[in-house]
N, C-alpha and C positions, 0 to 999 in steps of 0.2 A: 390689234395693238392695244396694250394696256396703258392707259394714261395715269400717271401718278401725280401730276400737278393739279391741284384743286382748281386753279384759275382756268384750266383748260376744259373742265368738265361742264356739262349742262346741268341744270337743276335736277333733271331726272337721274342722271348718272351719279350726282352727289348723294342721292338717297340711298344708293347701295352702300356707300361708305358710312353714311349716317346709321343705317340699320345694322349692317353686318361687319363693319370694319373699324379701322383706327385712322383718325386724322392727326397728322403730325404738324405742329406749329413751331417753326424755328423763330427764335427771338434773339436779337443782338443789340447793337448800338451803332450810332454814328458819332464817332469821337476821335480825337487826336491819337495817333500812334507814333509819336516822335516825328523826326524829319524824314523818315525813310519808308514808313508803311502807310497804306491808305486808311482813310477814316472809317471805311466799312469793314475792316479786318474781322471784327467779332461776328458780324452778320454773315460775312462770306463763309466763315468756318462752320457756323451752325447750319447754314443752308446746304453746304456741301454734304456734311455727314447725314443730314436729314434726307436729302434726295437719294443719296447712295444707299442708305438703309432701306428706304421705301422701294427702290428698284430691286433690291435683293429679296424683298418680302412679297412682291406683287403677285407671284405665282402661288403663294400660300394662303393669303386671305386679302380682302379688299383693303387697300391702304392708299392714302393720298397725302400730299404735302401742301399745307396752306401757304399763301404768300408770306414771305418772311417779314416780321416786324423789325424794321431797321432802326428803330428808336428805342432807347432804354434809359435807365437811370444813371446819368453820367455827370453829376454836378461837380465831382472832384476833378474833372478834366476841363471845365469851362475856362479856367485862367489861361490855358494854352491857346485857345482858339481852335477852329476846325471841329467844333463839337456842337451837336444839336441834342440837347438833353430833355428828358421828361422828368418832372418831379416824381419822387417815389410813389406818391399817392396817385398821380395821374397814370403812371405806368401800370400800377395795380388795377386801377379803374378800367383801363383799356383791356387788360386781360379778362377782367370780370365781364365787361360788356361783350367781348368776343365769345366768351364761354356761354353767356346767356343767349346770345344769338344762335349758337350751335344747339343748345338745349331746346330752344323754341323750334328749331328745324329738325328735332328728333334725333340729333346725334347722341351717341351713347359713350364714346370713348375718345378722349383727347390726350395726346402726348406732347408736352411742351419741351422743346430742346433749346437750351440756352447756350449762348456763346460769349456772354459778357459777365464779368465778376460782379458788377454793380447790380445785376438783376438776380443774383443767386438766391438771396433770402426771399425776394418778392415772388418768384415763381412758385415757391413752396406754399406761401400764404394763399396765392390764387388757386392752387390745386386743392388745398384743404377747403376753402370757402366755396368753390364751385361744386365740390362733391356734397357739401353740407346743404347748400342753398338751392342747387339746381338738379341734383341727382345724377350728375355726370360722373363717370369714372375718369379720373384725371391722373396722369403720371407727369412728373416734372424732373428734369435733371439738367445740370451743366455738363456738357458732353465730356469735357476734359477732366472734370472732377470724378465722373463715373469711371473713367478709364485711367485714373491717376496712377495706380500701381503698375499697370502694364506700360504706360507711357514712361514712367520713371525707369523701368527695367530696360526699355528700348533706347535709353540715352538722354531723355529729356531732362532728367535731374542732373546730368553731368555737364550740360552746356550752359545752364543758367537756372532761373527760377521757373517753377511749374505751377501755374501757367505764366506767372510774371505778366508784364505789360510791355508790348512792343520790343521784347528782348529776343533771345535766341529761339525760344519755342515758337512764338508767333511769327517771327521772321521766316522760320522754316516752313510753317504752314502756308504763308503767302507765296513763298518761292515755289512750293509745290503746286499751288493753284494757278499762278501766273507770274512767271519770273519777272516780267516787265513791270509789275506793280511795285517791286522793291527798288527804291532809289539807292543808287550807289554813288559814292562810297557810303557804306553804313557807318554810323557813329560807333565809337569804341569806348568802353568803360572798363577799367580794371575790375577783375573778378570780385563780385559781391561788395562793391564799394558804395552802392546806393543806399540811402537811408531806409530804415524799415518802413514798409507800408503795409496796410491791411491785406491779409490773404485769406481766401475762403477756406483753405484746408488747414489752417493753424488751429491748435486747440484753444488758444486765446486770441480773440480779435482785438488788435490794437490799432487805433487811429489817432494821429496827432496832427494838430493844425500845421499846415505848411509842408507836411511830409511829401505829398505828391508833387508840389511845386519844386521841391529840392531834387527830385529825380530827373528833372528836365524832360519829363514825359516818357521815359522808358526805364525799366527797373534793372536791366542787366544788359550786357553787351550783345547786340544783335549780330555782330560779326561772326559768331560761332554757328549761326543757323545755316542749314543747307537744304536744297530741294530734296535730296535723298532722304534726309531725316524727316522732312515734312511729309513726304509720301508715306513713310512708315507710321508717323503719328496719325495721319488721317485714316490710314487703313485700320489702325487699332481703334480709333474712334468710331468708325463705321461698323466694325465687327461688334463692338460693345453695344452700340445703339441698336443694331439689328437684333442682337440677343435680348436686349431689354424690351424692345417693342413687341417682339414675338412672345416673350413671357407675359407681358401686360395683356396681350390679346388672349393668350391661352388660359390665363388665370382669371379671365373676366367673370364677374358675377352676373352679367347681363345676358339673358337668353335672347 
């Protein structure tokens, strides 16, 4: 039996991953997702795609998934309640400390998989600095950003914002993971009526005071989300991540 969860490995077994494989670290957030989705939505998505990708790769090279970091940089959600946020500097420091721990344990390759928009820039900084300071090979991505084009083609761009926040896209994901976690009836909002909020895929990043509060905690109508769409979106995310982790391993400069 091939174990892919780092928490289930012994220290001896972890050395195979350290020396010859890739450790995947899912990161997310614990933050409000409107009145209808669980506060762990971002972490659940990142954890799912990370574990599924690792399972798909386990017969090709050593790979394991670290325990998910369920806390991220979410200060913009604090006014709503239901949010446990790390300061951006603290979140970055946590990633750096974890990376340093891995480097000290002779790990060579780390792949950070993010599920929360507020972490997007920070994981890139951590990847750069860990490579420079610790000699680790580090890859970092927000899984939905990496798969953006395919997700849009599969219908995500037709039902709401991609990724948006607690809207149709994320409602679809949670419905696919566990239907019981989505509280019904879901709130409704007329198409595209929410105020503009910052998005990670926009060519210009715009943030305005009070913009998040004006959304009431969700950016588009979650009522358009379905479990069927969610399964499609997750499959696309898993496929893209599997391809990315394999490429990261195969193009490694570490012997």
